[in-house]
Wavefront OBJ file of the C-alpha trace (Angstrom):
o trace
v 1.522 67.806 13.045
v 2.643 65.539 15.856
v 4.373 62.161 15.475
v 1.273 60.151 16.355
v -0.781 61.745 13.589
v 2.042 61.192 11.100
v 2.235 57.490 11.990
v -1.510 57.133 11.504
v -1.375 58.697 8.041
v 1.550 56.498 6.978
v -0.235 53.387 8.237
v -3.374 54.249 6.269
v -1.319 54.786 3.110
v 0.408 51.435 3.511
v -2.919 49.703 4.031
v -4.397 51.359 0.958
v -1.376 50.412 -1.140
v -1.578 46.794 0.019
v -5.285 46.575 -0.803
v -4.567 47.864 -4.291
v -1.904 45.199 -4.826
v -4.214 42.438 -3.634
v -7.016 43.668 -5.862
v -4.667 43.914 -8.840
v -3.370 40.401 -8.172
v -6.904 39.024 -7.969
v -7.910 40.761 -11.171
v -4.791 39.546 -12.973
v -5.544 35.930 -12.027
v -9.135 36.293 -13.150
v -8.037 37.863 -16.416
v -5.438 35.154 -16.979
v -7.975 32.425 -16.312
v -10.384 34.054 -18.751
v -7.702 34.158 -21.433
v -7.062 30.419 -21.125
v -9.300 28.486 -23.447
v -10.518 25.066 -22.336
v -8.045 23.281 -24.596
v -5.044 25.183 -23.238
v -6.227 24.797 -19.644
v -6.506 21.024 -20.049
v -3.034 20.829 -21.554
v -1.599 22.686 -18.568
v -3.490 20.640 -15.982
v -2.476 17.377 -17.644
v 1.113 18.145 -16.682
v 0.310 18.744 -13.024
v 1.442 16.184 -10.442
v -1.038 13.575 -9.304
v -0.902 14.781 -5.704
v -1.464 18.413 -6.768
v -4.300 17.787 -9.216
v -6.738 17.297 -6.323
v -5.797 20.643 -4.802
v -6.448 22.354 -8.129
v -10.135 21.510 -7.769
v -10.478 24.162 -5.082
v -9.056 26.997 -7.231
v -12.358 27.868 -8.884
v -15.547 26.285 -10.184
v -14.217 26.179 -13.721
v -11.159 24.155 -12.716
v -13.318 21.830 -10.633
v -15.621 21.197 -13.581
v -12.693 20.635 -15.950
v -10.792 18.228 -13.704
v -13.930 16.253 -12.841
v -15.018 15.714 -16.443
v -14.575 12.178 -17.901
v -12.889 13.647 -20.985
v -10.139 15.240 -18.890
v -9.656 12.074 -16.820
v -9.101 10.004 -19.966
v -6.750 12.647 -21.321
v -4.775 12.852 -18.075
v -4.318 9.083 -17.892
v -3.376 8.933 -21.564
v -0.765 11.642 -21.069
v 0.798 9.696 -18.189
v 0.707 6.279 -19.857
v 4.463 6.365 -20.314
v 5.019 7.228 -16.667
v 6.245 4.419 -14.440
v 3.490 3.242 -12.060
v 3.895 4.702 -8.611
v 5.575 2.184 -6.344
v 7.170 2.884 -3.009
v 7.518 1.814 0.563
v 5.346 3.557 3.127
v 5.779 3.720 6.857
v 3.788 4.615 9.941
v 5.551 6.746 12.542
v 5.734 5.748 16.195
v 3.815 8.772 17.484
v 0.408 7.135 17.186
v -1.416 8.649 20.134
v -3.964 11.444 19.678
v -2.421 14.883 19.833
v -5.459 16.299 21.608
v -8.641 14.995 23.219
v -10.877 15.505 20.183
v -8.914 14.414 17.104
v -6.462 11.622 16.454
v -3.640 12.579 14.112
v -1.672 9.801 12.419
v 1.209 10.440 10.079
v 1.695 8.254 7.024
v 5.050 8.785 5.325
v 5.617 7.710 1.729
v 9.075 7.350 0.255
v 9.029 7.367 -3.543
v 11.296 5.027 -5.508
v 10.094 5.540 -9.106
v 12.333 8.172 -10.703
v 9.688 9.124 -13.273
v 6.721 9.093 -10.916
v 3.863 11.571 -10.976
v 4.996 12.883 -7.611
v 8.081 15.025 -7.857
v 8.780 14.889 -4.131
v 10.868 11.977 -2.913
v 9.260 12.024 0.525
v 5.633 12.810 1.302
v 3.969 13.004 4.704
v 0.218 12.739 5.244
v -1.582 13.621 8.454
v -4.613 11.367 8.537
v -7.773 11.919 10.537
v -10.086 8.912 10.935
v -13.798 9.421 10.379
v -14.730 8.663 13.973
v -12.549 10.748 16.322
v -13.504 9.832 19.868
v -12.632 11.183 23.267
v -10.621 8.667 25.298
v -9.624 10.405 28.528
v -8.168 7.375 30.334
v -6.290 5.453 27.632
v -5.424 5.604 23.957
v -5.458 3.080 21.155
v -3.171 3.100 18.174
v -3.334 2.028 14.553
v -1.374 -0.731 12.860
v -0.890 -1.006 9.125
v -1.832 -4.567 8.202
v -2.021 -4.411 4.400
v -2.194 -2.359 1.224
v -3.309 -2.799 -2.356
v -3.381 -0.493 -5.373
v -3.119 2.800 -3.526
v -5.334 1.860 -0.564
v -4.230 1.147 3.004
v -5.791 -1.298 5.460
v -5.423 -0.227 9.103
v -6.438 -1.987 12.283
v -7.319 -0.043 15.397
v -6.000 -2.007 18.360
v -9.058 -1.772 20.576
v -10.297 -4.642 22.797
v -12.478 -5.532 19.802
v -10.242 -4.535 16.858
v -11.771 -2.348 14.166
v -10.600 -2.162 10.581
v -10.303 0.972 8.447
v -9.562 1.467 4.763
v -7.797 4.686 3.816
v -6.871 6.436 0.595
v -3.757 8.422 1.626
v -3.890 10.649 -1.453
v -7.491 11.829 -1.181
v -7.640 11.465 2.609
v -10.829 9.362 2.490
v -11.526 6.897 5.303
v -14.022 4.073 5.578
v -14.683 2.413 8.941
v -15.699 -1.228 8.524
v -18.249 -2.941 10.764
v -16.846 -5.366 13.363
v -15.655 -8.627 11.751
v -17.141 -11.980 12.777
v -13.743 -13.584 13.407
v -11.916 -13.673 16.684
v -10.085 -10.659 18.019
v -6.925 -11.114 15.967
v -6.715 -12.813 12.600
v -3.534 -14.496 11.398
v -3.687 -12.824 8.005
v -5.261 -9.682 6.530
v -5.560 -8.705 2.895
v -7.030 -5.773 0.998
v -8.178 -6.605 -2.528
v -9.676 -3.766 -4.521
v -11.138 -3.709 -8.011
v -10.728 -0.059 -8.878
v -8.956 1.859 -6.113
v -11.936 3.777 -4.761
v -13.469 3.956 -1.332
v -15.965 6.635 -2.248
v -19.715 6.109 -2.120
v -21.542 5.694 -5.424
v -25.100 4.649 -6.134
v -26.155 4.621 -2.484
v -23.375 2.333 -1.260
v -19.594 2.048 -1.208
v -17.874 0.064 -3.944
v -14.440 -0.922 -5.062
v -12.641 -3.410 -2.797
v -12.713 -6.446 -0.529
v -11.121 -7.077 2.840
v -10.199 -10.686 3.631
v -9.305 -12.072 7.066
v -7.767 -15.539 7.487
v -7.873 -17.383 10.812
v -6.856 -20.994 11.364
v -9.347 -23.167 13.225
v -7.523 -26.507 13.310
v -5.097 -28.554 11.246
v -6.496 -28.712 7.713
v -9.219 -26.114 8.316
v -9.286 -22.350 8.322
v -11.893 -19.613 8.494
v -12.216 -16.912 5.860
v -14.155 -13.692 6.399
v -14.925 -11.345 3.507
v -16.043 -7.746 3.639
v -17.338 -6.644 0.262
v -18.215 -3.033 -0.442
v -20.951 -4.223 -2.783
v -22.909 -5.539 0.223
v -21.377 -3.583 3.091
v -21.372 -6.731 5.256
v -19.034 -9.464 6.418
v -19.485 -13.014 5.161
v -17.645 -15.995 6.601
v -16.748 -19.500 5.442
v -15.150 -22.542 7.021
v -12.715 -23.930 4.468
v -11.201 -27.408 4.338
v -7.882 -28.102 2.654
v -7.115 -31.601 1.311
v -3.446 -31.145 2.176
v -3.222 -30.623 5.919
v -1.047 -27.815 7.184
v -0.110 -26.968 10.731
v -0.337 -23.190 10.674
v -0.683 -20.085 8.579
v 2.131 -17.589 8.493
v 1.213 -14.250 10.045
v 0.998 -11.643 7.321
v 2.512 -12.498 3.981
v -0.825 -12.610 2.141
v -0.480 -11.599 -1.497
v -2.981 -11.266 -4.324
v -2.128 -12.410 -7.837
v -4.557 -12.853 -10.742
v -7.553 -12.502 -8.404
v -6.219 -15.289 -6.162
v -5.084 -14.897 -2.556
v -1.889 -16.722 -1.551
v -0.165 -17.358 1.752
v 2.397 -19.727 3.255
v 1.578 -22.789 5.347
v 3.550 -25.762 6.638
v 2.341 -29.110 5.292
v 3.174 -32.744 6.013
v 6.805 -33.639 6.464
v 7.575 -30.157 7.772
v 7.473 -28.818 4.201
v 6.237 -25.389 3.292
v 3.479 -24.943 0.721
v 1.734 -21.982 -0.871
v -2.014 -22.088 -0.345
v -4.214 -20.386 -2.915
v -7.844 -19.384 -2.488
v -10.227 -17.739 -4.937
v -11.739 -14.816 -3.052
v -14.048 -13.867 -5.916
v -15.600 -17.339 -6.229
v -15.263 -18.609 -2.665
v -15.937 -22.269 -1.897
v -15.955 -24.383 1.256
v -12.912 -26.454 0.304
v -9.297 -25.734 -0.426
v -8.196 -28.755 -2.412
v -4.799 -29.689 -3.769
v -5.252 -29.171 -7.504
v -2.345 -28.663 -9.895
v -4.271 -26.726 -12.513
v -4.082 -23.215 -13.957
v -5.912 -20.463 -12.071
v -8.734 -20.384 -14.621
v -9.590 -24.060 -13.971
v -9.206 -24.346 -10.206
v -10.869 -22.339 -7.483
v -8.259 -23.265 -4.902
v -4.937 -24.975 -5.023
v -1.698 -25.576 -3.157
v 1.721 -25.068 -4.711
v 4.865 -26.795 -3.470
v 7.917 -24.670 -2.730
v 11.238 -25.497 -4.381
v 13.008 -28.307 -2.492
v 15.746 -25.896 -1.403
v 13.119 -23.768 0.351
v 10.550 -26.273 1.581
v 12.921 -28.016 4.013
v 13.867 -24.871 5.876
v 12.528 -24.609 9.405
v 12.926 -20.892 10.000
v 9.878 -19.180 8.490
v 11.418 -15.716 8.926
v 13.793 -16.600 6.087
v 10.962 -16.662 3.533
v 9.099 -13.874 1.756
v 6.195 -14.334 -0.644
v 5.636 -11.601 -3.229
v 4.292 -10.772 -6.679
v 6.194 -9.311 -9.610
v 4.297 -8.414 -12.784
v 1.630 -11.060 -12.219
v 4.001 -13.863 -11.152
v 4.467 -15.441 -7.730
v 7.956 -14.832 -6.344
v 9.666 -16.349 -3.310
v 12.690 -14.767 -1.650
v 14.811 -16.631 0.873
v 17.901 -15.729 2.862
v 20.158 -18.524 4.107
v 22.340 -18.774 7.221
v 24.850 -21.363 6.078
v 28.619 -20.850 5.903
v 27.983 -18.417 3.064
v 25.157 -15.940 3.439
v 22.990 -15.928 0.315
v 19.839 -14.206 -0.831
v 17.911 -16.144 -3.492
v 14.785 -15.356 -5.515
v 12.639 -18.011 -7.213
v 9.840 -17.444 -9.721
v 6.884 -19.800 -10.187
v 6.933 -20.844 -13.845
v 4.024 -23.293 -14.078
v 1.158 -23.735 -11.620
v 0.233 -27.124 -13.121
v 3.609 -28.787 -12.605
v 4.733 -26.578 -9.737
v 8.010 -25.821 -11.509
v 10.229 -23.021 -10.210
v 13.067 -21.044 -11.734
v 15.952 -19.582 -9.745
v 16.136 -15.946 -10.900
v 18.816 -14.534 -8.615
v 21.467 -15.762 -6.202
v 23.634 -13.235 -4.401
v 26.237 -13.532 -1.641
v 25.396 -10.776 0.820
v 28.595 -10.865 2.862
v 30.845 -10.094 -0.083
v 33.266 -7.183 0.164
v 31.255 -5.175 -2.331
v 27.950 -5.423 -0.463
v 28.952 -6.184 3.142
v 25.397 -7.066 4.188
v 25.347 -9.678 6.970
v 22.110 -11.516 6.234
v 21.292 -12.023 9.906
v 21.145 -8.241 10.382
v 18.520 -7.646 7.694
v 14.875 -8.591 7.224
v 13.240 -8.991 3.816
v 10.509 -6.387 3.402
v 9.338 -6.725 -0.189
v 10.119 -7.553 -3.789
v 9.651 -4.653 -6.185
v 6.310 -5.152 -8.011
v 7.698 -3.915 -11.345
v 11.441 -4.559 -11.259
v 12.037 -8.144 -10.125
v 15.748 -7.438 -9.627
v 15.111 -5.150 -6.642
v 14.523 -6.346 -3.086
v 13.817 -4.121 -0.069
v 15.605 -4.934 3.187
v 15.258 -3.534 6.702
v 18.224 -3.192 9.017
v 17.200 -4.775 12.326
v 19.362 -2.574 14.540
v 18.234 0.904 13.466
v 15.267 0.009 11.173
v 16.750 1.823 8.188
v 15.529 0.548 4.818
v 17.558 -0.018 1.678
v 16.924 -1.315 -1.816
v 19.186 -4.050 -3.161
v 19.580 -4.623 -6.890
v 20.308 -8.328 -7.281
v 21.393 -7.945 -10.906
v 24.074 -5.268 -10.724
v 24.844 -5.941 -7.029
v 24.233 -2.389 -5.881
v 22.510 -1.074 -2.766
v 20.902 2.248 -1.896
v 19.484 3.571 1.361
v 15.814 4.312 0.752
v 14.968 5.653 4.192
v 17.524 6.282 6.970
v 16.672 5.511 10.569
v 16.572 9.218 11.456
v 13.718 9.654 8.990
v 11.547 6.720 10.040
v 11.824 6.381 13.820
v 10.420 2.865 13.608
v 10.702 0.082 16.141
v 8.146 -2.399 14.771
v 7.216 -3.933 11.458
v 5.238 -1.061 9.934
v 6.715 -1.053 6.438
v 4.567 -2.124 3.501
v 4.741 -1.884 -0.246
v 2.609 0.965 -1.611
v 1.643 0.516 -5.257
v -0.644 2.559 -7.495
v -1.304 1.906 -11.175
v -2.257 5.053 -13.087
v -4.507 3.013 -15.374
v -7.000 2.724 -12.504
v -7.433 6.494 -12.332
v -9.984 6.465 -15.149
v -12.759 4.881 -13.136
v -12.313 5.902 -9.566
v -9.709 8.370 -8.415
v -11.762 11.404 -9.393
l 1 2 3 4 5 6 7 8 9 10 11 12 13 14 15 16 17 18 19 20 21 22 23 24 25 26 27 28 29 30 31 32 33 34 35 36 37 38 39 40 41 42 43 44 45 46 47 48 49 50 51 52 53 54 55 56 57 58 59 60 61 62 63 64 65 66 67 68 69 70 71 72 73 74 75 76 77 78 79 80 81 82 83 84 85 86 87 88 89 90 91 92 93 94 95 96 97 98 99 100 101 102 103 104 105 106 107 108 109 110 111 112 113 114 115 116 117 118 119 120 121 122 123 124 125 126 127 128 129 130 131 132 133 134 135 136 137 138 139 140 141 142 143 144 145 146 147 148 149 150 151 152 153 154 155 156 157 158 159 160 161 162 163 164 165 166 167 168 169 170 171 172 173 174 175 176 177 178 179 180 181 182 183 184 185 186 187 188 189 190 191 192 193 194 195 196 197 198 199 200 201 202 203 204 205 206 207 208 209 210 211 212 213 214 215 216 217 218 219 220 221 222 223 224 225 226 227 228 229 230 231 232 233 234 235 236 237 238 239 240 241 242 243 244 245 246 247 248 249 250 251 252 253 254 255 256 257 258 259 260 261 262 263 264 265 266 267 268 269 270 271 272 273 274 275 276 277 278 279 280 281 282 283 284 285 286 287 288 289 290 291 292 293 294 295 296 297 298 299 300 301 302 303 304 305 306 307 308 309 310 311 312 313 314 315 316 317 318 319 320 321 322 323 324 325 326 327 328 329 330 331 332 333 334 335 336 337 338 339 340 341 342 343 344 345 346 347 348 349 350 351 352 353 354 355 356 357 358 359 360 361 362 363 364 365 366 367 368 369 370 371 372 373 374 375 376 377 378 379 380 381 382 383 384 385 386 387 388 389 390 391 392 393 394 395 396 397 398 399 400 401 402 403 404 405 406 407 408 409 410 411 412 413 414 415 416 417 418 419 420 421 422 423 424 425 426 427 428 429 430 431 432 433
């Protein structure tokens, strides 16, 4: 027997042995799955990470049926009730051009901050593919992140006529919105969703609203709504009794079904403008009443804030259903202060934190950092971005400690692409399956 024949025989034996192992492995999995009763299977799946639970649907038809059942969804959410809601910062990388001529690949990186979150990984990267990949041989357009709300992301494609997209980074679902009626670029964008879903149910999409704000003139602004219940844009011209000179770009927040942003009123004073996006009207009047009694209202800033002329010093946020304002000062001592709105009727504010950033313990020159966000759950934590290398850190105002959340080598950012990503597990019951 020559060497060639011997090699052929050995190869056939190895192939046969490998096939036996694969068959045995397949049979063992099938037998194990058969041994698991429905009750035991649900108990095991309830302990699976949120990000992994979607992948488990593709294991077999039985797992798909179990995970998709309303009983399992309620059980899963109930099991994770004690888990801290997922909150993190997410970032868009600089490499935004299509990697080939047919598909556009965009990477969305999520850095987890909650220690007891449903995701065990501290850093997650998604490669997103929009629903309408197009061939652009001569030039490329890129995406900007312009807002987020309850696990959804609002993106704007920077085309000559900008298009808006809503994305669920966990499920990978995309929804391309029709062209908005406003001008090319709005001054403010907001994503307001009811249940966290961008899937199609009952013949049409449901679950969220997209709001665009554009100032027309002093005392007037235009509001455009896209509602998934109608699938169309609707616009209004709104008048505000208190005249303001401009609307701050970005900085739109939603609190108790109201949309808030910062404007500059008479006397060069800053005000918070509130507008009811669920019961829209044609006027934005100055009414010092609770949210339940007024459709729109304006709230005065604390005197220490309202006289400042540098709008980059201010940040408007929400913490556990309360409006928060964060300001950094450039006086002889560099301070970071956080106020909380106590009463909408009287416009009373409470100073929650005051911290000297240039102390020896912190050594954070305030001019070198930009305020990114206030933690939605823990009001003691503020996120800051280092202007020089774009690294991001979390600052605990209470115990005066800092921690690097994302180093510059990880992000590779050069523009303002950092947003707060928040997902409440209680919303999983209705929509995330």
